N, CA, C and O atoms as a MOPAC input file, in Angstrom:
PM7 MOZYME 1SCF
protein

 N    144.32200 1    16.47800 1    91.06600 1
 C    144.50400 1    15.18000 1    92.25900 1
 C    145.53800 1    14.46400 1    92.30000 1
 O    145.60800 1    13.71500 1    91.32600 1
 N    146.81500 1    14.32700 1    93.39500 1
 C    147.86700 1    13.53900 1    93.53300 1
 C    147.39100 1    11.83300 1    94.08000 1
 O    146.65800 1    11.39700 1    94.96800 1
 N    148.17600 1    11.27200 1    93.10500 1
 C    148.58100 1    10.33700 1    93.10700 1
 C    148.85400 1     9.73600 1    94.74200 1
 O    149.84900 1    10.11300 1    95.36200 1
 N    147.93800 1     8.84600 1    95.30200 1
 C    148.27700 1     8.62200 1    96.70900 1
 C    149.80200 1     7.89300 1    96.59000 1
 O    150.16000 1     7.25300 1    95.60100 1
 N    150.67700 1     8.13500 1    97.87200 1
 C    152.07200 1     7.52100 1    97.93700 1
 C    152.37700 1     6.03200 1    97.88100 1
 O    153.26100 1     5.35700 1    97.35400 1
 N    151.00400 1     5.71000 1    98.83800 1
 C    151.75700 1     3.93700 1    98.37000 1
 C    151.46500 1     3.48400 1    96.84100 1
 O    152.21500 1     2.67300 1    96.29500 1
 N    150.40000 1     4.01200 1    96.20400 1
 C    150.53900 1     4.00400 1    94.84200 1
 C    151.51400 1     4.40700 1    94.19500 1
 O    151.96200 1     3.69600 1    93.29600 1
 N    152.01600 1     5.50100 1    94.45700 1
 C    153.26100 1     5.81000 1    93.57400 1
 C    155.00500 1     5.12400 1    94.16900 1
 O    155.95200 1     5.44100 1    93.44900 1
 N    155.23200 1     4.47600 1    95.09300 1
 C    155.44100 1     3.71500 1    95.91500 1
 C    155.44400 1     2.39600 1    95.40900 1
 O    156.50400 1     1.77800 1    95.50600 1
 N    154.51600 1     1.86600 1    94.91100 1
 C    154.88500 1     0.24600 1    94.29800 1
 C    154.97500 1     0.82500 1    92.89100 1
 O    155.50300 1    -0.07000 1    92.23100 1
 N    154.70100 1     1.98900 1    92.00000 1
 C    154.98800 1     1.72900 1    90.47400 1
 C    156.74800 1     2.32600 1    90.36700 1
 O    157.64100 1     2.02800 1    89.57300 1
 N    156.71900 1     3.35600 1    91.64500 1
 C    158.46600 1     3.31400 1    91.54700 1
 C    159.40100 1     1.95900 1    91.44100 1
 O    160.36900 1     1.69100 1    90.73000 1
 N    158.62500 1     1.15100 1    92.55500 1
 C    159.40800 1    -0.09100 1    93.16900 1
 C    159.12700 1    -0.87700 1    91.43700 1
 O    160.09300 1    -0.58700 1    90.73200 1
 N    158.43900 1    -1.45000 1    90.92600 1
 C    157.92500 1    -2.02900 1    89.57100 1
 C    159.13000 1    -1.68700 1    88.67900 1
 O    159.93100 1    -2.51600 1    88.24800 1
 N    159.17100 1     0.19500 1    88.36300 1
 C    160.18000 1     0.51200 1    87.44800 1
 C    161.66300 1    -0.12700 1    87.47500 1
 O    162.39200 1    -0.64700 1    86.63100 1
 N    161.79000 1     0.26100 1    89.31600 1
 C    163.21600 1    -0.47000 1    89.34000 1
 C    163.28900 1    -1.84900 1    88.81700 1
 O    164.41000 1    -2.22000 1    88.46800 1
 N    162.18600 1    -2.78200 1    88.68000 1
 C    162.44900 1    -3.95700 1    89.35300 1
 C    162.34400 1    -4.41000 1    87.60300 1
 O    162.72200 1    -5.55600 1    87.36100 1
 N    161.85200 1    -3.56400 1    86.40200 1
 C    161.35400 1    -3.81800 1    85.24100 1
 C    163.52900 1    -3.65100 1    85.03900 1
 O    164.31300 1    -4.58300 1    84.85900 1
 N    163.77700 1    -2.51200 1    85.13700 1
 C    165.24700 1    -2.10200 1    84.94900 1
 C    166.41500 1    -3.04200 1    85.20700 1
 O    167.38100 1    -3.08400 1    84.44500 1
 N    166.23800 1    -4.26700 1    86.98000 1
 C    166.85600 1    -5.02800 1    87.19400 1
 C    167.63700 1    -4.23200 1    88.33400 1
 O    168.68600 1    -4.70400 1    88.77100 1
 N    167.32700 1    -3.49400 1    88.63000 1
 C    167.45000 1    -2.99200 1    90.13000 1
 C    166.40000 1    -3.59700 1    91.36800 1
 O    165.25100 1    -3.93200 1    91.08000 1
 N    166.78500 1    -3.66900 1    92.38900 1
 C    166.24900 1    -3.90100 1    93.26800 1
 C    166.08400 1    -2.65600 1    94.18700 1
 O    166.75700 1    -1.63200 1    94.30200 1
 N    164.94900 1    -3.10300 1    94.80600 1
 C    164.32300 1    -1.80500 1    95.49200 1
 C    163.33800 1    -2.47400 1    96.37700 1
 O    162.88800 1    -3.60700 1    96.20300 1
 N    162.94200 1    -1.35600 1    97.70600 1
 C    162.40200 1    -2.08000 1    98.69900 1
 C    161.81900 1    -1.03600 1    99.41600 1
 O    162.25600 1     0.11500 1    99.39400 1
 N    160.76300 1    -1.43300 1   100.10700 1
 C    160.24100 1     0.32000 1   101.32600 1
 C    160.92600 1    -0.21700 1   102.55200 1
 O    160.78300 1    -1.39800 1   102.87000 1
 N    161.52900 1     0.46300 1   103.12200 1
 C    162.42300 1     0.30300 1   103.86900 1
 C    161.43900 1     0.90300 1   104.95100 1
 O    161.36000 1     0.29400 1   106.01700 1
 N    160.73900 1     1.96000 1   104.78300 1
 C    159.35700 1     2.33700 1   106.16500 1
 C    158.41500 1     2.99400 1   105.25800 1
 O    158.60100 1     3.64600 1   104.23100 1
 N    157.13400 1     2.58800 1   106.02600 1
 C    156.27000 1     3.19600 1   105.23400 1
 C    155.46600 1     3.87300 1   106.02600 1
 O    155.31600 1     3.74300 1   107.24100 1
 N    154.71500 1     4.93900 1   104.95900 1
 C    154.66800 1     6.27700 1   106.00400 1
 C    152.71700 1     6.11800 1   105.56500 1
 O    152.05800 1     5.08700 1   105.42700 1
 N    152.40300 1     7.15000 1   105.48500 1
 C    151.39300 1     7.55600 1   105.74800 1
 C    150.98700 1     7.00700 1   104.02900 1
 O    151.73000 1     6.99000 1   103.04800 1
 N    149.66900 1     6.63200 1   104.13600 1
 C    149.31500 1     6.03700 1   102.90000 1
 C    148.72100 1     6.82900 1   101.65400 1
 O    148.80400 1     6.45800 1   100.48300 1
 N    148.00900 1     8.17100 1   102.19100 1
 C    147.79200 1     8.46300 1   101.53300 1
 C    148.99000 1    10.16300 1   100.31700 1
 O    149.24700 1    10.57300 1    99.18500 1
 N    149.18200 1    10.36000 1   101.55100 1
 C    149.89800 1    11.55500 1   101.14700 1
 C    151.56300 1    11.62100 1   101.63400 1
 O    152.33900 1    12.50700 1   101.27600 1
 N    151.81900 1    10.76900 1   102.30000 1
 C    153.50600 1    10.84700 1   102.99500 1
 C    154.15000 1    11.49000 1   101.97900 1
 O    153.73500 1    11.64800 1   100.83100 1
 N    155.60600 1    12.00300 1   102.64200 1
 C    156.61000 1    12.66700 1   101.47400 1
 C    157.47000 1    10.99200 1   101.60700 1
 O    157.47900 1    10.12900 1   102.48400 1
 N    158.08900 1    11.11200 1   100.33200 1
 C    159.33600 1     9.63700 1   100.16800 1
 C    160.19900 1    10.22200 1   100.04400 1
 O    160.28600 1    11.39400 1    99.67600 1
 N    160.94300 1     9.54200 1   100.31400 1
 C    162.66300 1     9.79200 1   100.42500 1
 C    163.21300 1     8.68300 1    99.73300 1
 O    162.73700 1     7.58000 1   100.00200 1
 N    164.26200 1     8.76900 1    98.76800 1
 C    164.49500 1     7.75700 1    98.17700 1
 C    166.02600 1     7.69500 1    97.93900 1
 O    166.69500 1     8.49000 1    97.27900 1
 N    166.57500 1     6.26600 1    98.80600 1
 C    168.08000 1     6.18600 1    99.24600 1
 C    168.29300 1     5.28500 1    97.62200 1
 O    167.55700 1     4.35000 1    97.30700 1
 N    169.32800 1     5.75000 1    96.82400 1
 C    169.91500 1     4.68000 1    96.02600 1
 C    171.46900 1     4.15300 1    96.37400 1
 O    172.50400 1     4.69200 1    95.98300 1
 N    171.37600 1     3.14500 1    97.07900 1
 C    173.03800 1     2.40600 1    97.25000 1
 C    173.76500 1     2.54700 1    96.13400 1
 O    173.35000 1     2.23800 1    95.01700 1
 N    174.80600 1     2.98600 1    96.35800 1
 C    175.73100 1     2.84900 1    94.73800 1
 C    176.60800 1     1.48900 1    95.43300 1
 O    177.70100 1     1.43300 1    94.86900 1
 N    176.47000 1     0.41900 1    96.44400 1
 C    176.84700 1    -1.24200 1    96.68500 1
 C    178.31200 1    -0.75300 1    96.69700 1
 O    179.01600 1    -1.49800 1    96.01500 1
 N    179.10500 1     0.44600 1    97.35800 1
 C    180.18300 1     1.01000 1    97.66400 1
 C    180.65300 1     1.57300 1    98.95300 1
 O    181.83500 1     1.91700 1    98.96600 1
 N    179.99200 1     1.72800 1    99.99600 1
 C    179.71600 1     2.48000 1   101.16000 1
 C    179.35400 1     3.96400 1   100.77100 1
 O    179.23100 1     4.82100 1   101.64600 1
 N    179.21100 1     4.20000 1    99.63100 1
 C    178.16700 1     5.25400 1    99.31900 1
 C    176.89000 1     5.20800 1    98.61300 1
 O    176.33500 1     4.31400 1    97.97300 1
 N    176.44900 1     6.88700 1    99.01300 1
 C    174.58400 1     6.19300 1    98.21400 1
 C    174.36600 1     7.74900 1    97.81900 1
 O    175.06400 1     8.72700 1    98.08600 1
 N    173.44200 1     7.66600 1    97.26200 1
 C    172.71900 1     8.95400 1    96.51700 1
 C    171.43200 1     9.11300 1    97.43900 1
 O    170.88900 1     8.10100 1    97.88400 1
 N    170.85500 1    10.61600 1    97.78000 1
 C    169.88200 1    10.27400 1    98.49900 1
 C    168.76200 1    11.34100 1    98.11200 1
 O    169.09900 1    12.34900 1    98.73300 1
 N    167.90100 1    11.55300 1    97.58400 1
 C    167.07400 1    12.12200 1    96.66100 1
 C    165.56600 1    12.72900 1    97.36600 1
 O    164.68700 1    11.86900 1    97.41400 1
 N    165.29600 1    13.68800 1    97.74700 1
 C    164.16800 1    14.52800 1    99.10600 1
 C    163.25500 1    15.46300 1    97.89000 1
 O    163.44700 1    16.28800 1    96.99700 1
 N    162.09000 1    14.65500 1    98.58700 1
 C    161.09700 1    15.61800 1    97.52100 1
 C    161.53900 1    17.54600 1    97.23500 1
 O    162.01500 1    18.32200 1    98.06300 1
 N    161.27900 1    17.73400 1    96.24800 1
 C    161.81000 1    18.92800 1    95.72400 1
 C    160.80300 1    20.07800 1    96.56500 1
 O    159.69700 1    19.72400 1    96.97300 1
 N    161.34800 1    21.57700 1    96.78800 1
 C    160.48100 1    22.01600 1    97.54100 1
 C    159.01900 1    22.93200 1    96.25600 1
 O    159.05400 1    23.22500 1    95.06100 1
 N    158.22100 1    23.04400 1    97.06300 1
 C    156.89100 1    23.16000 1    95.90200 1
 C    157.04100 1    24.20800 1    95.18100 1
 O    156.27900 1    24.38300 1    94.23000 1
 N    158.09200 1    25.16400 1    95.48700 1
 C    158.17500 1    26.60800 1    94.56000 1
 C    158.70000 1    26.02000 1    92.99400 1
 O    158.59600 1    26.68600 1    91.96400 1
 N    159.26800 1    24.66500 1    93.06500 1
 C    159.65100 1    24.02400 1    91.76200 1
 C    158.68000 1    23.66300 1    90.64200 1
 O    158.66900 1    23.88600 1    89.43200 1
 N    157.66100 1    22.86000 1    91.70100 1
 C    156.45200 1    22.40700 1    90.57600 1
 C    155.63200 1    23.64400 1    89.69900 1
 O    155.24000 1    24.74700 1    90.07900 1
 N    155.54500 1    22.92200 1    88.26700 1
 C    154.98100 1    23.84200 1    87.10500 1
 C    153.50700 1    23.84400 1    87.51600 1
 O    153.17300 1    22.79400 1    88.06500 1
 N    152.56900 1    24.73600 1    87.38900 1
 C    151.58900 1    25.15000 1    87.72500 1
 C    150.43500 1    24.02800 1    86.82100 1
 O    149.38400 1    23.57700 1    87.27700 1
 N    151.10700 1    23.73900 1    85.23400 1
 C    150.30400 1    23.15000 1    84.62100 1
 C    149.97900 1    21.73700 1    84.70800 1
 O    149.08300 1    21.12000 1    84.13200 1
 N    151.24200 1    21.15300 1    85.88000 1
 C    151.14300 1    19.77200 1    86.11000 1
 C    151.64800 1    19.40700 1    87.66500 1
 O    152.55500 1    18.65900 1    88.03000 1
 N    150.64600 1    20.28100 1    88.49800 1
 C    150.67300 1    20.19700 1    89.58100 1
 C    150.67000 1    18.40800 1    90.72900 1
 O    150.83400 1    18.21800 1    91.93400 1
 N    150.39100 1    17.43800 1    89.52000 1
 C    150.26300 1    16.51300 1    90.63500 1
 C    151.54500 1    15.42300 1    90.34500 1
 O    151.48000 1    14.24000 1    90.68000 1
 N    152.88300 1    16.11800 1    89.56600 1
 C    153.87700 1    15.09900 1    89.80200 1
 C    154.58100 1    15.37100 1    91.12900 1
 O    154.34100 1    16.22400 1    91.98300 1
 N    155.67800 1    14.25400 1    91.06500 1
 C    156.42400 1    14.12300 1    92.14500 1
 C    157.70300 1    14.84400 1    91.73000 1
 O    158.28300 1    14.30100 1    90.78900 1
 N    158.04700 1    15.50700 1    92.02400 1
 C    159.83700 1    15.82400 1    91.90200 1
 C    160.52000 1    15.96500 1    92.83200 1
 O    160.22000 1    16.65100 1    93.81000 1
 N    161.73300 1    15.23000 1    92.65800 1
 C    162.73100 1    15.16200 1    93.80000 1
 C    163.97200 1    15.84500 1    93.42700 1
 O    164.17700 1    15.80600 1    92.21300 1
 N    164.83900 1    16.44500 1    94.10000 1
 C    166.11300 1    17.01400 1    94.11100 1
 C    167.11000 1    16.49000 1    95.02200 1
 O    166.98900 1    16.64200 1    96.23800 1
 N    168.29900 1    15.75000 1    94.38800 1
 C    169.50700 1    15.21200 1    95.36100 1
 C    169.90500 1    16.12600 1    96.17800 1
 O    169.94700 1    17.32200 1    95.89100 1
 N    170.25500 1    15.59600 1    97.35200 1
 C    170.65900 1    16.02600 1    98.56300 1
 C    172.41000 1    16.60000 1    98.51600 1
 O    172.80300 1    17.47700 1    99.28500 1
 N    173.44500 1    15.83700 1    97.33700 1
 C    174.78900 1    16.36300 1    96.95200 1
 C    174.39600 1    15.90700 1    96.10200 1
 O    173.47300 1    15.09200 1    96.07700 1
 N    175.25000 1    16.49800 1    94.83900 1
 C    175.25900 1    16.51300 1    93.36700 1
 C    176.32300 1    15.30900 1    93.31800 1
 O    176.77400 1    15.15100 1    92.18400 1
 N    176.77800 1    14.51200 1    94.19000 1
 C    177.81900 1    13.36900 1    94.30700 1
 C    177.62900 1    12.41500 1    95.41100 1
 O    177.32000 1    12.91200 1    96.49400 1
 N    177.72000 1    11.51500 1    95.36100 1
 C    177.53400 1    10.21300 1    96.65800 1
 C    178.08000 1    10.61700 1    97.47900 1
 O    178.97400 1    11.44100 1    97.28800 1
 N    177.77500 1    10.22400 1    98.58400 1
 C    177.92100 1    10.59400 1    99.82800 1
 C    177.83700 1     9.36200 1   101.24600 1
 O    176.79900 1     8.72800 1   101.43200 1
 N    179.06400 1     9.17600 1   102.13800 1
 C    178.92800 1     7.86200 1   102.43100 1
 C    177.28800 1     7.60900 1   103.13900 1
 O    176.48100 1     8.53300 1   103.03500 1
 N    177.03800 1     6.82100 1   103.57100 1
 C    176.18100 1     5.69800 1   103.75200 1
 C    175.34700 1     6.23600 1   104.95200 1
 O    174.16300 1     6.46500 1   105.19900 1
 N    177.15700 1     6.36800 1   105.88900 1
 C    176.17900 1     7.05800 1   107.52500 1
 C    176.10600 1     7.97000 1   107.55300 1
 O    176.03500 1     8.39300 1   108.70700 1
 N    176.05500 1     9.07500 1   106.42000 1
 C    175.71700 1    10.64400 1   106.15900 1
 C    173.89800 1    10.49500 1   106.16000 1
 O    173.09500 1    11.16900 1   106.80500 1
 N    173.61600 1     9.28200 1   105.12600 1
 C    172.22200 1     9.08100 1   104.50500 1
 C    171.59600 1     8.84400 1   105.40900 1
 O    170.53100 1     9.42800 1   105.60700 1
 N    172.04500 1     7.97000 1   106.17500 1
 C    171.51100 1     7.03800 1   107.02000 1
 C    170.87500 1     8.47600 1   108.20100 1
 O    169.68600 1     8.79000 1   108.25800 1
 N    171.89800 1     9.10100 1   108.95900 1
 C    172.10900 1    10.56600 1   109.85100 1
 C    170.70500 1    11.20700 1   109.23500 1
 O    169.72200 1    11.49900 1   109.91700 1
 N    170.82500 1    11.36300 1   107.78700 1
 C    170.00500 1    12.34700 1   107.22300 1
 C    167.96900 1    11.68100 1   107.49900 1
 O    166.90500 1    12.19600 1   107.84400 1
 N    168.36600 1    10.58100 1   107.16000 1
 C    166.76700 1     9.63500 1   107.07100 1
 C    166.25300 1     9.78500 1   108.64500 1
 O    165.08900 1     9.95000 1   109.00900 1
 N    167.47200 1     9.67800 1   109.49900 1
 C    167.01400 1     9.64500 1   110.66600 1
 C    165.74400 1    10.72000 1   111.11000 1
 O    164.62600 1    10.57500 1   111.60400 1
 N    166.67300 1    12.02100 1   110.58600 1
 C    166.28400 1    13.43400 1   110.86800 1
 C    165.18500 1    13.57400 1   110.35500 1
 O    164.47400 1    14.22800 1   111.11800 1
 N    164.59200 1    13.25300 1   109.30500 1
 C    163.39200 1    13.42200 1   108.81200 1
 C    162.88100 1    12.67500 1   109.06100 1
 O    161.77400 1    13.08000 1   109.41700 1
 N    162.97100 1    11.36200 1   109.14800 1
 C    161.88800 1    10.72100 1   110.05400 1
 C    161.13400 1    11.47600 1   111.32700 1
 O    159.99600 1    11.89000 1   111.54900 1
 N    162.38700 1    11.42400 1   112.03200 1
 C    161.72500 1    12.58700 1   113.17500 1
 C    161.15800 1    13.57600 1   113.42900 1
 O    160.40900 1    13.85100 1   114.36600 1
 N    161.57000 1    14.25900 1   112.42700 1
 C    160.51500 1    15.58500 1   111.83800 1
 C    159.13200 1    15.05500 1   110.99100 1
 O    158.13300 1    15.73800 1   111.21400 1
 N    159.02900 1    14.37300 1   110.42600 1
 C    157.80200 1    13.83500 1   109.93100 1
 C    157.41500 1    12.59300 1   110.27300 1
 O    158.48000 1    12.00700 1   110.07700 1
 N    156.83700 1    11.95500 1   110.55800 1
 C    156.91900 1    10.17000 1   111.20600 1
 C    155.77600 1     9.93900 1   110.05900 1
 O    155.40500 1     8.76800 1   109.99100 1
 N    155.26600 1    10.67800 1   109.31200 1
 C    154.44300 1    10.17900 1   107.76800 1
 C    155.39400 1     9.71900 1   106.96400 1
 O    154.96000 1     8.88000 1   106.17400 1
 N    156.42900 1     9.93000 1   106.87500 1
 C    157.36100 1     9.78800 1   105.53300 1
 C    157.76200 1     8.24000 1   104.96900 1
 O    158.06000 1     7.29600 1   105.70100 1
 N    157.73200 1     8.22700 1   104.31400 1
 C    158.08200 1     7.08500 1   103.16800 1
 C    159.49800 1     6.36300 1   102.85800 1
 O    159.60800 1     6.57500 1   101.65100 1
 N    160.58200 1     5.67200 1   103.22800 1
 C    161.64900 1     5.76800 1   102.76200 1
 C    162.15300 1     4.27500 1   101.76800 1
 O    162.39200 1     3.23100 1   102.37400 1
 N    162.26100 1     4.33100 1   100.35200 1
 C    162.69100 1     3.82600 1    99.70200 1
 C    164.15600 1     3.75400 1    99.34900 1
 O    164.90800 1     4.72700 1    99.30900 1
 N    164.55700 1     2.21800 1    99.04100 1
 C    165.76400 1     1.96900 1    98.86900 1
 C    165.86100 1     0.89500 1    97.97500 1
 O    165.44100 1    -0.25200 1    98.12700 1
 N    166.76900 1     1.64400 1    96.53400 1
 C    167.05700 1     0.62100 1    95.78100 1
 C    168.78200 1     0.65100 1    95.67300 1
 O    169.45800 1     1.64800 1    95.92600 1
 N    169.30800 1    -0.64500 1    95.25000 1
 C    170.28100 1    -0.57300 1    95.18700 1
 C    171.00100 1    -0.95300 1    93.42300 1
 O    170.54400 1    -1.81300 1    92.67000 1
 N    172.32000 1     0.05200 1    93.09000 1
 C    172.41500 1     0.27400 1    91.54800 1
 C    173.93000 1     0.44000 1    91.62500 1
 O    174.17800 1     1.32500 1    92.44400 1
 N    174.77500 1     0.05000 1    91.21600 1
 C    176.18800 1     0.42900 1    91.49100 1
 C    175.99700 1     1.67100 1    89.84900 1
 O    176.52300 1     2.70500 1    90.26300 1
 N    175.72300 1     1.83400 1    88.98500 1
 C    175.20000 1     3.06200 1    88.12400 1
 C    174.69400 1     4.03900 1    88.77000 1
 O    174.83100 1     5.19500 1    88.37200 1
 N    174.06500 1     3.74600 1    89.80900 1
 C    173.14100 1     5.12800 1    90.86700 1
 C    171.85500 1     5.40000 1    90.04800 1
 O    171.32900 1     6.49800 1    90.23300 1
 N    171.35800 1     4.66600 1    89.28900 1
 C    170.41300 1     5.18400 1    88.57900 1
 C    169.49700 1     5.08200 1    89.77000 1
 O    169.61900 1     4.39000 1    90.78200 1
 N    168.12700 1     6.30700 1    89.26300 1
 C    167.47600 1     6.53100 1    90.57200 1
 C    165.63600 1     6.66400 1    89.70500 1
 O    164.62900 1     6.73000 1    90.41000 1
 N    165.57300 1     6.67800 1    88.29500 1
 C    164.69500 1     6.48400 1    87.70000 1
 C    163.30700 1     7.54000 1    88.22000 1
 O    162.16300 1     7.08800 1    88.26400 1
 N    163.60800 1     8.85200 1    88.55600 1
 C    163.06100 1     9.95400 1    89.12000 1
 C    163.02800 1    10.75300 1    88.11200 1
 O    163.56100 1    10.65300 1    87.00700 1
 N    162.25200 1    11.69500 1    88.63600 1
 C    161.53100 1    12.95700 1    87.39400 1
 C    162.48000 1    14.12300 1    88.65200 1
 O    162.10800 1    14.29400 1    89.81300 1
 N    163.90400 1    14.87800 1    87.92300 1
 C    164.01900 1    15.24200 1    89.04300 1
 C    164.17400 1    17.12100 1    89.21900 1
 O    164.58600 1    17.49700 1    88.12200 1
 N    164.06300 1    17.91600 1    89.81900 1
 C    163.74900 1    19.23700 1    89.72900 1
 C    164.80300 1    19.83500 1    89.37500 1
 O    165.94200 1    19.54400 1    89.74100 1
 N    164.35900 1    21.07400 1    88.33100 1
 C    166.03800 1    21.70800 1    87.45600 1
 C    166.09800 1    23.02700 1    88.04600 1
 O    167.02200 1    23.78900 1    87.76300 1

């Protein structure tokens, strides 16, 4: 059984807070199972965007995890991130958008390998 998205987001924001990183929910999606998109603003006009990993990368022994993958290996202009987020919300109105700000780009996410 997978953790409700609202609980996962609250825990993620708490993790950011304990590391001294500002984080906030920009868009609240479906409480139970909305997809989560995480934007990490680098505070220099660039950002990283982390999207849900494809289902094919999940390990059958740990199906309840949430894994993410970066849209790009390097930071990209925030305007590009915002365009992508707008497309995602048009496609999936149940999606969540969480944003944090960290010059070092720390994301605190489990990434798909």
